[in-house]
Structure formats: C-alpha cells, structure tokens
PAZA-504706 format. One record per residue (C-alpha): residue in one letter; x, y, z. Coordinates in steps of 0.1 Angstrom, whole numbers, plus 5000, padded with zeros to 4 digits. Layout:
<recs>
AXYZ ...
</recs>
This chain:
<recs>
M440905036367 R444104956387 I446104696368 F449004516384 G451304276365 V452803946374 I455503756355 L454903376356 A458403236363 G457602906381 G458302656353 E460802376358 G462702436325 R462802066316 R463502136279 M466302366290 G467902096309 G466402206342 A467802556340 D466002846357 K464603006325 A464103346342 L467903376346 L469003256312 P470903516292 L469603676261 A471503956244 G473304036276 Q470304036299 S468203766316 L464903656301 L463303796332 S464904146326 H463504146290 V460004076302 V460204326331 A461304596306 R458204526284 L455604466310 E456504716338 P455505026318 Q452104876312 V451104816348 E450905006381 R452904756401 L454804446391 A455704116408 I457303776400 S455503446405 A458203186413 N459202926438 G462602876454 N465003136467 P463603486458 A467103646462 R468203496429 F466203756410 R467904076424 L465404306408 G463704446439 L460304316428 P458004116451 V458303736446 L455103546451 H455203176460 D452602916451 E450702766480 T450302446459 P452402426427 L449902316400 G451302506371 P450602856358 L447102886375 S448802856409 G450903156399 V447803346389 L446103266422 A449103396441 A449003706420 L445403776427 R445903716464 W448903966464 A447104236443 A443604246458 P444604376493 L446704646475 G443704776457 A444204626422 T441204576400 A442904306379 V446304146372 V447904106338 T450103796336 A453003726312 A455303426308 V458903476316 D460103276286 S458403516261 P460803816259 F459103976228 L455704026244 P453704316229 G454104666242 D450304706241 L449404376259 T447604546288 P445404786268 R444404526243 L443504276271 C441504556289 M439504636257 A438704266251 A437704216288 E435004476284 T433104216263 A433503926288 P430803856314 E433403826342 G436004066328 L438503786320 A440603806288 I443503616272 A445703696243 R445203536209 S447203556177 A447303246155 K446303056186 D445303126223 H448003236247 P446303186280 T449303276302 F449003626288 G445803726304 L443803996323 W442503836356 P440004036376 V440804006414 A437103916418 L437903566403 E440203476432 A437603256451 A436503086419 L440103006409 A441002876444 A437902646443 F438802536408 L442402436418 A441102276450 S438602066431 G441201846415 A440001946381 N442601956352 P444702256362 R445202366326 V444802746321 L442402706292 A440202486312 F439602766337 T439403046311 E436902856290 A434702786321 H434703156328 H434003276292 A437303456287 A437303706258 R440103696233 A442303996227 P443503976191 F447204036183 P448504036147 D452103916155 E452403556165 T456203596172 A455403836201 F454303526221 Q457203306211 N458203086240 L461903006244 N461602646256 T464802496243 P468402596238 E467702616201 D464802866207 L467203076228 S469803066201 R467303176174 A466103466196 E469703576202 T470303576164 L467103776159 L468004036184 R471504076170 S470204126135 A467604376146 
</recs>
C-alpha cells in the first residue's frame, strides 16, 4: 500500500475569533508544524488541504484547494484527487487543530481498514474522530457523488454509508481539538509541563 497524508486546514476558526488555526502558535511553533511533525513520518507524501493564499504556510508542501467548500469532506475529496494520479492507494487525513495526534495513527487505521468492505477506516477513542481517517482513492467517485447530491455533508454521514471500520485508540487526549483560545492555553500549559 502507498499511503499519502493530508492535513485538513480549511476550517474558518470561528471559535478562535476567525483566526487561521493552522498558523496559531503553540510552544513556539504553529499548530500546522506540530501536525506535520507527527504525520509526515507516517506517510509517503504529505499535503495541506486549505483555501486562501497557499504562500502563508511556507512549509514547501502542496496546498490543495476545495472545488466546492462543504467542510472536511471537500478536503478529503481534494486529497483523493491529488493522491490518485501520483499512485497512492489511500490517504490518511488529520485535523490541523489536533497537535497531539497519535504517532501510530496510520498503522492502526490500516489494520482496521482490513476489516472494512471498502477499506475505509476512522479513528475512535471514547468517541468517533472521523477527520482522522484512511480513505482509499477508489472512493473518489462515490465521495464526489455524495457531495454533489446535496446530502448532509457531515463526515460521519459518508463514513457510515460506506461501512467504515473503527481503529481503536486508548488515549482520548490524542485527538483533542484546539477550538478556542482557552483550549490553546491549556495545550500550551500541558506542553510546558511535559
């Protein structure tokens, strides 16, 4: 299997006062840099899914734009369309506002995907974390049709329809989203005390 990775960084950051969450500082680095450091060793190639000016990231990674911004699934679709022509088998996605993502995200998702009829898997700890998933490139047409249908573009709506397997993770904090300034402050404290 050839696994590529994509960091989903297309959110509007409303609870952060409209800030670009990818660029928010945490322990002297951007949130994006933290996620890159954790995900890049787990995949063959890495890209960022985000709209707006790609030059703001300055990491030398490809930046993928949504054709139609409909939330995270639009980023997944852009990722599949980027990865398939380059020979990828699947894409692992991770949210840019989760800087503590597991170092074994990709292998656990791959193991879970072996039990899924379409090879789709998402992370689960105390609850589902569907933006952390393994997406076979073969699902590109089905995902495009799903988004074009006007159906509810929630990630779980698609993953449920395609019988996604769950990859179990013991640590709920690994998927902690930093959605508010308070979340960011707590994460800063956590990193300083570690």
